[in-house]
ROVEXMAR-683900 format. One line per field, with one value per residue (C-alpha): residue in three letters; x, y, z. Coordinates in Angstrom, 2 decimals, padded with zeros to 5 digits. Layout:
// residues N
aa [Ala,...]
east [X,...]
north [Y,...]
up [Z,...]
***
This chain:
// residues 417
aa [Unk,Unk,Unk,Unk,Unk,Unk,Unk,Unk,Unk,Unk,Unk,Unk,Unk,Unk,Unk,Unk,Unk,Unk,Unk,Unk,Unk,Unk,Unk,Unk,Unk,Unk,Unk,Unk,Unk,Unk,Unk,Unk,Unk,Unk,Unk,Unk,Unk,Unk,Unk,Unk,Unk,Unk,Unk,Unk,Unk,Unk,Unk,Unk,Unk,Unk,Unk,Unk,Unk,Unk,Unk,Unk,Unk,Unk,Unk,Unk,Unk,Unk,Unk,Unk,Unk,Unk,Unk,Unk,Unk,Unk,Unk,Unk,Unk,Unk,Unk,Unk,Unk,Unk,Unk,Unk,Unk,Unk,Unk,Unk,Unk,Unk,Unk,Unk,Unk,Unk,Unk,Unk,Unk,Unk,Unk,Unk,Unk,Unk,Unk,Unk,Unk,Unk,Unk,Unk,Unk,Unk,Unk,Unk,Unk,Unk,Unk,Unk,Unk,Unk,Unk,Unk,Unk,Unk,Unk,Unk,Unk,Unk,Unk,Unk,Unk,Unk,Unk,Unk,Unk,Unk,Unk,Unk,Unk,Unk,Unk,Unk,Unk,Unk,Unk,Unk,Unk,Unk,Unk,Unk,Unk,Unk,Unk,Unk,Unk,Unk,Unk,Unk,Unk,Unk,Unk,Unk,Unk,Unk,Unk,Unk,Unk,Unk,Unk,Unk,Unk,Unk,Unk,Unk,Unk,Unk,Unk,Unk,Unk,Unk,Unk,Unk,Unk,Unk,Unk,Unk,Unk,Unk,Unk,Unk,Unk,Unk,Unk,Unk,Unk,Unk,Unk,Unk,Unk,Unk,Unk,Unk,Unk,Unk,Unk,Unk,Unk,Unk,Unk,Unk,Unk,Unk,Unk,Unk,Unk,Unk,Unk,Unk,Unk,Unk,Unk,Unk,Unk,Unk,Unk,Unk,Unk,Unk,Unk,Unk,Unk,Unk,Unk,Unk,Unk,Unk,Unk,Unk,Unk,Unk,Unk,Unk,Unk,Unk,Unk,Unk,Unk,Unk,Unk,Unk,Unk,Unk,Unk,Unk,Unk,Unk,Unk,Unk,Unk,Unk,Unk,Unk,Unk,Unk,Unk,Unk,Unk,Unk,Unk,Unk,Unk,Unk,Unk,Unk,Unk,Unk,Unk,Unk,Unk,Unk,Unk,Unk,Unk,Unk,Unk,Unk,Unk,Unk,Unk,Unk,Unk,Unk,Unk,Unk,Unk,Unk,Unk,Unk,Unk,Unk,Unk,Unk,Unk,Unk,Unk,Unk,Unk,Unk,Unk,Unk,Unk,Unk,Unk,Unk,Unk,Unk,Unk,Unk,Unk,Unk,Unk,Unk,Unk,Unk,Unk,Unk,Unk,Unk,Unk,Unk,Unk,Unk,Unk,Unk,Unk,Unk,Unk,Unk,Unk,Unk,Unk,Unk,Unk,Unk,Unk,Unk,Unk,Unk,Unk,Unk,Unk,Unk,Unk,Unk,Unk,Unk,Unk,Unk,Unk,Unk,Unk,Unk,Unk,Unk,Unk,Unk,Unk,Unk,Unk,Unk,Unk,Unk,Unk,Unk,Unk,Unk,Unk,Unk,Unk,Unk,Unk,Unk,Unk,Unk,Unk,Unk,Unk,Unk,Unk,Unk,Unk,Unk,Unk,Unk,Unk,Unk,Unk,Unk,Unk,Unk,Unk,Unk,Unk,Unk,Unk,Unk,Unk,Unk,Unk,Unk,Unk,Unk,Unk,Unk,Unk,Unk,Unk,Unk,Unk,Unk,Unk,Unk,Unk]
east [000.03,001.32,-000.31,-001.06,-003.57,-007.22,-008.84,-012.37,-015.34,-012.85,-012.67,-009.26,-008.50,-008.79,-006.69,-003.94,-003.64,-003.48,-003.19,-003.17,-000.86,-001.56,001.64,000.89,-001.60,-001.94,-005.15,-007.47,-004.78,-003.12,-000.21,000.40,003.78,004.84,004.29,000.94,-001.25,-005.06,-007.81,-009.61,-013.28,-014.55,-012.67,-011.22,-014.30,-016.50,-014.30,-011.49,-013.45,-010.41,-008.19,-005.00,-001.71,-002.76,000.44,-001.68,-003.31,-000.05,001.43,-001.58,-001.29,002.49,002.19,-000.59,001.27,004.28,002.03,-000.25,-001.09,-004.32,-005.87,-008.97,-012.16,-014.10,-015.85,-014.95,-011.78,-011.37,-008.76,-008.72,-008.93,-011.97,-013.84,-012.96,-014.18,-017.48,-018.08,-017.53,-019.81,-022.55,-022.23,-022.75,-025.14,-028.62,-030.21,-028.75,-027.03,-026.60,-024.09,-021.68,-020.67,-017.37,-016.65,-013.94,-015.90,-019.30,-020.10,-019.43,-021.68,-024.57,-024.31,-024.12,-027.21,-029.27,-028.31,-028.97,-032.38,-033.46,-031.85,-033.49,-037.00,-036.19,-035.06,-038.33,-040.37,-041.00,-038.90,-041.20,-039.86,-037.18,-037.76,-035.54,-036.83,-034.39,-034.81,-034.07,-030.86,-029.52,-026.02,-025.37,-021.89,-020.97,-021.14,-023.74,-026.51,-025.62,-025.38,-028.83,-030.56,-028.89,-031.02,-028.55,-029.36,-025.89,-024.40,-026.19,-026.15,-024.61,-024.48,-027.81,-030.05,-027.90,-030.08,-033.79,-036.64,-035.74,-037.73,-037.11,-039.32,-039.04,-036.55,-038.70,-042.17,-043.46,-046.53,-044.23,-043.11,-046.77,-047.54,-044.68,-045.74,-049.30,-048.13,-045.74,-047.26,-045.72,-045.62,-042.93,-040.75,-037.65,-036.15,-036.23,-032.72,-032.44,-029.62,-030.81,-028.98,-028.54,-024.86,-023.53,-026.96,-026.43,-026.49,-030.28,-031.59,-034.82,-037.96,-039.48,-041.31,-040.10,-037.97,-040.45,-043.07,-041.13,-039.70,-043.30,-044.41,-041.61,-042.40,-046.11,-045.52,-042.80,-040.19,-036.76,-035.46,-031.80,-030.08,-027.38,-024.89,-021.75,-021.45,-023.31,-021.93,-019.37,-020.23,-021.00,-024.43,-023.07,-024.16,-022.57,-025.23,-027.83,-030.31,-029.90,-030.71,-033.99,-034.60,-034.93,-033.88,-033.08,-033.08,-029.79,-027.18,-024.45,-021.43,-017.82,-015.71,-015.76,-015.25,-011.54,-011.60,-010.20,-006.76,-007.52,-010.47,-013.35,-017.11,-019.63,-023.31,-024.84,-027.80,-030.43,-030.83,-034.12,-032.42,-029.50,-031.66,-032.36,-028.52,-027.50,-030.27,-032.45,-031.98,-031.10,-027.79,-024.71,-024.90,-022.86,-021.45,-018.17,-015.02,-011.41,-010.76,-013.82,-012.48,-009.01,-006.93,-004.80,-007.71,-009.78,-006.79,-006.90,-010.73,-010.31,-007.66,-010.00,-012.90,-010.61,-009.65,-013.30,-014.28,-011.20,-011.41,-015.10,-015.22,-019.09,-019.48,-017.11,-019.19,-022.18,-020.10,-019.30,-023.06,-023.57,-020.33,-020.84,-024.41,-023.06,-020.01,-021.46,-025.12,-024.42,-023.17,-026.81,-027.24,-024.48,-025.48,-024.08,-025.68,-029.37,-029.22,-026.76,-027.83,-026.53,-027.80,-027.53,-024.08,-020.67,-022.31,-023.26,-023.52,-023.30,-025.76,-024.70,-027.65,-029.34,-029.67,-025.97,-024.98,-027.43,-025.79,-022.35,-022.22,-018.45,-019.23,-019.03,-015.56,-014.43,-015.67,-013.76,-010.51,-011.02,-011.27,-008.01,-006.45,-007.52,-006.17,-009.27,-010.06,-013.61,-015.69,-018.96,-021.83,-024.75,-026.97,-023.89,-023.43,-020.12,-019.50,-018.67,-017.99,-014.85,-012.91,-014.34,-011.20,-011.84,-011.58,-013.78,-010.97,-010.66,-014.41,-013.92,-011.09,-013.24,-016.10,-013.70,-012.27,-015.71,-016.82,-013.61,-014.00,-017.55,-016.56,-013.97,-016.57,-019.09,-019.26]
north [-000.04,003.46,005.24,004.39,007.21,006.02,009.03,010.07,009.63,008.00,004.84,003.73,001.59,004.74,006.77,004.19,004.80,008.56,010.68,014.42,015.93,019.55,021.15,024.90,027.50,031.31,033.43,031.57,029.31,026.04,024.20,020.48,018.89,019.03,022.87,022.90,025.78,025.42,027.97,026.88,027.00,025.16,026.84,023.38,021.78,024.87,026.34,028.47,031.62,034.03,032.27,030.29,031.25,033.77,034.48,036.29,033.14,031.18,033.85,033.83,030.06,030.03,032.84,031.01,027.68,029.40,030.72,027.80,025.06,024.12,022.79,020.86,022.85,020.17,021.36,024.97,025.21,027.51,029.78,033.50,032.72,030.44,033.15,035.76,033.53,032.52,036.22,037.09,034.37,035.68,039.03,037.84,034.99,035.07,035.22,037.81,036.62,032.99,030.67,028.34,024.74,024.15,021.08,019.72,020.12,019.96,016.35,016.84,019.87,018.00,015.01,017.64,019.53,016.32,015.15,018.61,018.87,015.63,016.39,019.85,018.45,015.99,018.80,020.40,017.35,016.33,013.13,011.64,014.08,012.08,012.18,014.30,015.26,016.21,016.80,014.86,015.72,017.13,016.37,016.61,015.09,011.40,010.75,008.56,011.21,012.77,009.47,008.53,011.65,011.82,013.03,011.40,007.64,006.49,008.10,005.71,002.61,-000.57,000.50,-000.78,001.25,003.63,006.32,005.60,008.02,009.84,010.70,012.42,015.06,016.53,019.24,021.81,021.16,022.61,020.37,017.34,018.64,019.09,015.62,014.09,016.00,014.80,011.18,011.07,013.53,016.94,015.77,013.14,015.35,016.96,018.92,019.76,020.16,022.26,023.57,027.12,026.30,022.61,022.20,018.72,017.73,020.07,023.75,024.13,027.49,027.31,027.93,031.41,031.46,027.90,028.74,031.14,028.55,025.69,027.98,029.04,025.39,024.43,027.48,026.67,023.00,023.40,021.54,022.95,024.40,023.51,025.61,023.56,026.38,024.40,025.51,028.84,030.17,033.08,034.89,032.45,034.17,037.73,037.82,036.18,033.45,032.56,032.55,036.23,036.54,034.79,036.02,032.49,033.14,029.42,027.64,025.99,026.71,024.05,025.64,024.70,025.41,029.07,029.65,029.17,029.12,025.58,026.69,024.46,022.08,023.70,023.65,024.99,024.65,028.10,027.84,030.46,031.70,029.81,026.46,027.08,028.40,025.06,024.56,028.13,029.27,026.20,022.92,020.69,020.06,018.52,017.89,014.72,015.66,017.02,016.20,016.01,019.12,021.19,024.67,023.95,027.04,027.33,026.53,029.32,031.76,030.77,031.42,034.91,035.75,034.58,036.56,039.63,039.24,038.76,041.99,044.07,043.22,043.43,039.97,039.65,042.42,040.56,037.54,039.59,041.01,037.40,036.56,038.99,038.14,034.39,034.83,037.03,034.84,031.31,032.00,031.81,028.20,027.12,027.11,024.56,021.19,019.40,021.68,021.77,024.44,026.91,027.56,030.83,034.04,033.36,034.51,033.00,029.69,028.15,024.90,023.95,021.10,018.56,017.58,014.35,013.07,013.56,011.72,009.02,008.60,008.78,007.68,008.78,012.40,013.65,012.13,013.36,016.87,016.86,015.69,018.28,021.06,019.93,019.98,023.60,024.58,024.46,022.33,021.66,018.49,016.87,017.00,014.72,014.80,015.47,019.28,021.00,022.71,026.45,027.95,030.10,031.96,035.30,037.04,035.63,038.66,039.37,038.31,035.01,034.47,035.02,032.49,030.03,030.51,030.06,026.88,025.46,026.16,024.84,021.64,021.25,021.88,019.13,016.62,017.17,014.10]
up [-000.04,-001.01,002.10,005.63,005.88,005.65,003.89,004.92,002.43,000.07,-002.14,-000.76,-003.94,-006.02,-003.56,-003.67,-007.42,-007.04,-003.88,-004.16,-001.54,-000.74,000.56,001.25,000.85,000.54,000.16,-002.31,-003.66,-002.50,-004.07,-004.26,-003.51,-007.16,-007.15,-009.11,-008.02,-007.54,-006.93,-003.85,-004.92,-001.69,001.07,001.68,003.26,003.52,006.31,005.24,005.36,005.82,003.31,003.69,005.18,007.72,009.94,012.51,013.58,013.65,015.85,018.24,018.50,019.12,021.65,023.56,023.48,025.03,027.89,028.35,025.60,027.32,030.50,031.23,031.62,033.42,036.62,037.59,035.39,032.43,030.88,029.78,025.86,026.55,028.54,025.91,023.06,024.67,025.66,021.89,020.67,023.01,021.50,017.97,018.64,016.92,020.45,022.82,026.04,024.77,026.21,024.40,025.00,023.09,021.09,018.73,015.51,013.74,014.39,018.10,018.09,016.54,019.02,021.77,020.60,020.29,023.71,025.15,023.46,025.06,028.46,028.47,028.14,030.97,033.09,032.39,033.32,029.83,029.51,026.92,024.43,022.74,019.03,016.78,013.33,010.44,006.69,003.55,001.74,005.05,006.47,010.11,010.59,011.08,014.81,016.11,016.33,013.02,011.14,012.64,011.44,008.08,005.14,002.67,003.04,001.82,004.93,007.30,005.15,006.81,010.34,011.64,013.81,015.93,017.61,017.98,017.93,014.75,011.66,008.36,006.69,003.20,003.01,001.30,002.75,006.02,005.56,005.76,009.20,010.28,009.11,011.15,014.24,013.81,013.31,016.22,018.50,019.50,023.10,022.05,019.98,021.47,018.53,014.74,013.30,010.15,008.05,006.94,003.58,002.88,002.16,001.36,000.04,-002.92,-001.79,-001.56,-000.25,001.53,-000.49,000.15,003.57,004.48,007.34,008.78,008.74,010.30,013.03,013.90,013.99,016.37,018.61,018.63,019.53,022.10,019.83,020.11,016.82,016.18,013.37,012.04,011.07,010.79,007.23,007.29,010.56,010.79,007.61,004.80,004.09,004.57,008.31,011.34,011.16,008.49,011.46,011.42,007.78,008.27,011.84,013.20,016.74,017.26,020.52,019.67,017.11,016.05,014.53,013.66,010.46,010.13,013.82,013.21,009.51,009.96,011.43,014.31,014.97,017.04,017.25,019.45,020.53,021.28,023.59,023.96,027.66,028.12,027.27,029.53,032.39,034.16,034.50,035.00,037.37,038.02,039.78,036.74,038.45,036.71,033.04,032.63,029.09,027.79,025.67,026.52,024.46,025.28,025.82,024.51,025.36,022.22,019.90,021.56,020.89,017.24,017.10,018.64,016.03,013.25,014.62,014.77,011.09,009.99,011.86,010.93,007.30,007.07,005.61,006.18,003.63,001.22,001.50,000.43,-002.45,-003.50,-003.57,-006.46,-008.16,-008.07,-009.47,-012.32,-013.12,-012.67,-013.82,-017.52,-017.11,-016.66,-020.44,-020.93,-022.36,-019.20,-016.65,-015.53,-013.02,-011.29,-007.71,-006.08,-004.63,-000.88,000.30,-000.76,-001.65,-005.10,-006.95,-010.56,-011.08,-013.60,-015.81,-014.59,-018.22,-018.76,-015.62,-016.52,-019.93,-018.36,-014.72,-014.70,-015.59,-011.93,-011.45,-014.82,-013.98,-010.77,-012.73,-015.40,-012.83,-011.23,-014.75,-015.06,-011.65,-009.46,-006.42,-005.57,-005.02,-006.23,-003.74,-003.26,-006.41,-008.65,-008.09,-008.10,-004.77,-004.78,-001.43,-001.75,000.93,001.49,000.18,-003.44,-005.85,-008.77,-011.14,-009.34,-009.65,-013.47,-013.51,-011.55,-014.03,-017.00,-015.50,-014.88,-018.61,-019.95,-017.95,-019.09,-022.73,-022.59,-021.35,-024.06,-026.29]
***
């Protein structure tokens, strides 16, 4: 075997034939170990919001490690960077005065939120509320809870039943949510988890009015609304959170990725005050949950430096700029013979949907498209449903958007039979 690294979401037989080694990065570009440069169209895995190679974060991390690398936060322990970070998160959270439980990433955050939703209802004397509802085409990480509530069926194939009391509803229908509540009973449902914009499922923006309706349904039935903002959090939609864009005021927010722009692994569950109240002011007592690296001191320092950059460089506005520029640059691709749709118009997110009839005629087309993009100096990936992911760093320039559009068109042209 050529590699001893078992890659995630990979056909290892294919990887053994060809492994792409990314050696360095700067801004919107990365280079492989042979020196070839690629435009990073996906911000790695949705997360490198501020771009690659930021020495400011490296300095913050090194300085913190020289002072204190980290220390456990179990019980009454904490550190200055952890307190500063959670104070900062409270100031930008969709619901004022929220508190944050820190994790090591998005999958941790989803599992934490699912446990917290169930535990909250138990603390409130409603222990029968155990069901968690999620949406078709949704992705919520790959831990036990996230796998169990996956809206992409391939992601939970072969594991058997992991988490009980889960149900899927159609991603674009509030009536489907109402039907599930009527079938199960609102008194048995703990939470509804919802990506404001479905990411890995194909970059699917909510239908007009959908989020307002499902948020209202949850509020009226006492079901906690969990906004999964692992992808959309920290500026991807032009605001700190997509929940702000749609005024969702969620009970819980799961986040990760953009909180450090991927410079170090970190996630969080942001809990609205009324959810935290049984533990912070009531008699719920000890919540027996936590991770070894919850509140890692050096990771918190990286997150603070990342938030500083986002604020100082006004990168939320830059994400909004990209919303218009991606629509203008990529929109014309919709007329290509191999494309059925270009989805864009909500922040620094887009997807170029390969035509279903084209992929039916040539099942290898998605892999061929990925390879063609690399040939033309662009790194991205193919999402569920055979769409090309576009989620660049917020520092991508208008000329780089043009380069991306040109590479996409050249790649598509090469694949026309």
